[in-house]
N, C-alpha and C positions, 0 to 999 in steps of 0.2 A: 515724235521723232523716232522713238523705239520701235513703234509698230511699222513705220515706213522702212527702217532698217531690216526688220525681220522679213518683210515682203520682198525687198530687193535682194536679200541673202537667199531666200527661197528660190526667186527667179533665177539667180545666178547659178545655184547648185543645179537646177533643172537644165539650164543651157549647157553647163559643163558636162552633163551626163550623156549628151547627144554625141554620137560617134563623128559626124562631120566637124562639130566644133573642136573636138579633141584632135582630129587630124590636122586641122588648120593650125590650132595652137602649137601642136608638136613641131610642125614645119617652121613656124615662126620662131618658137623658142629654141629649136635645135640649132638654129644659126647664130643665135644671139645669147645663149646661156654660157656662163663660165662658172666653173666650180674651183674653189681654192680654200686654204686654211683661212679662218676668220682673224681679223685684227682685234685688238682690244675694243676699238670703237664699234666694230660690228658686233662683238659679243654683247656690249651694252645695249645696242639696238635690239638684238634678239631677246635679251632679258626683259625689255619693255613689251615684247609680244607676248611673253608667257606670263608676265606679272604687271599688266598695265596700271593697276592701282598702287603699286609700290615703287618706291625709288630704287633702282638697281644699285648694287654695291659699287662703289667707286674704284675699289682696289680689286680688280679681277686678278687673282693669282693664277699663274700657269700651272696646270696639273698634268704631270707627265703621263698620267693614265688616261687622259682624255684628249682627243682631237676634235676640234669644232671645225666643220666645213660649212661654207656658205655658197649659195647660188646668187649670181648676178645676171639680171636680164635687162638689156637696154639701159644700163647704168643704174638700175635699181636693185637693192638687196631684196630678193624675193624668196629665199629659202634657207633653211638651216638643218643641220643634223650632226650628231656626235657619235664617235666611236669611243666606247668606254671599255677599258681593260681592267676587269676586276680580278685581283689576286685571291688565292684561297681563303684568306681570312675575311673576305667580304661575303661569305656564304649567306644567303642562298644565291646571290649574284656572283658567279664565278665565270671566269673566261671573258670572251669578247661580246659586246653588246651593242646594238644599234640603238641609240637613244634619241629622243627629242626631234623626230623628224617633223618639220613644219614648212608648209608652203603657204605663202600669203594667198587668201581667197581668190583674188582676181586672176592668179596664175595657176590655179589648179586644173588639172585636165590636160596640161601641156607637157607632161612627162618630166617635170622638174623633180618631183619626189622620187621617181624612178632613177633619174640620173644621179641624185644625191645618194640614194641607197646603193646604186652600183659602185659608186666611189668609195663607200664604206667597205662594201664587200671586197673590193680590189685591195683596199688598204689592209684589211684584216688578213686576207689570203697572203698578201705580200709580207706580212709579219709572221707568217707560219701558223695562223690560227686554223684549226680543224673544223670549228663550228662557230656560227654567229647566231646569237639569240636577240630577241626583241619582245617588248610587250606592247600590245595593242588592244583597245577596247573591242570587245566581241560584237558591238553594234556598228563598228566603223567598217562597213562592208566594202567601200572603195579601196581603203588601205589594205584590207585583208586580201582582196583581189589582186592588188598590185604585188604585195608580198609573195603570194602564191605564184604569180607570173615569174617572180624572180627566184623561185625554188624553195621558198620557206614553207615549213609544214607546221601544223599544230603540234605542240609538245607540252608535256607537263613536267614541272620541277616540284616534286613532292614538298620540299622544304619551303617553297614560295607559296604554296596553296593557302595556308592560313592567312598570310598577309593579303592576298588577293581577295579572299572571302570577307575580311574585315572591311577593305576598301568598298567592296560591293555593298555591304550593309550600311556603311556610312553615306556613300554617294549614290547608290542605286545603279551603278554601272560596274561591269566586270571586265577586267583585263585578262587577257590570255597570253600565254607564251607562244612564240613562233620560233622555229630553228631552221637554220640552213647548214647543211654539211658543206664544207668548202673543200673542193678538189684542188690539188696543187697543179698549176699549169708549168709546163717546162719542157 
């Protein structure tokens, strides 16, 4: 069963990388995707995505520094992202951060991740943020490509580098910081 899932996953990723597929999916999703703040039930569902082997906490407390947005498509919860506002005492994570962007595999390539990211950018800009940061694995080329399309650039936060190096040594994967300068519209 595990081998079959890997083969199916590989086939799905290949199909999703083809331009005509992405065009069709964007047209379909564009008409049927809604973005809004997550309810507690939806937060529990997303916790299961990120931690499928653990029971999620039953008492999700509201954190005023975090805004959880979800994407629905054709009545299904298909994506999630967070805007996290880190105060100065959270060094090296200071300022506005896009965290935990996730789109369910069958819906990737449909522009949902981009739509969720744009909603976070608009929210941060509306709150007066001058910059928005994020972390992404350096081998996640589709995500990096999307973030660059949205105006993010590679950035280094010196205080964060030791943590990122430790993570790489433990997991074998390296995360990098990307930053977008937010111009005010008006």
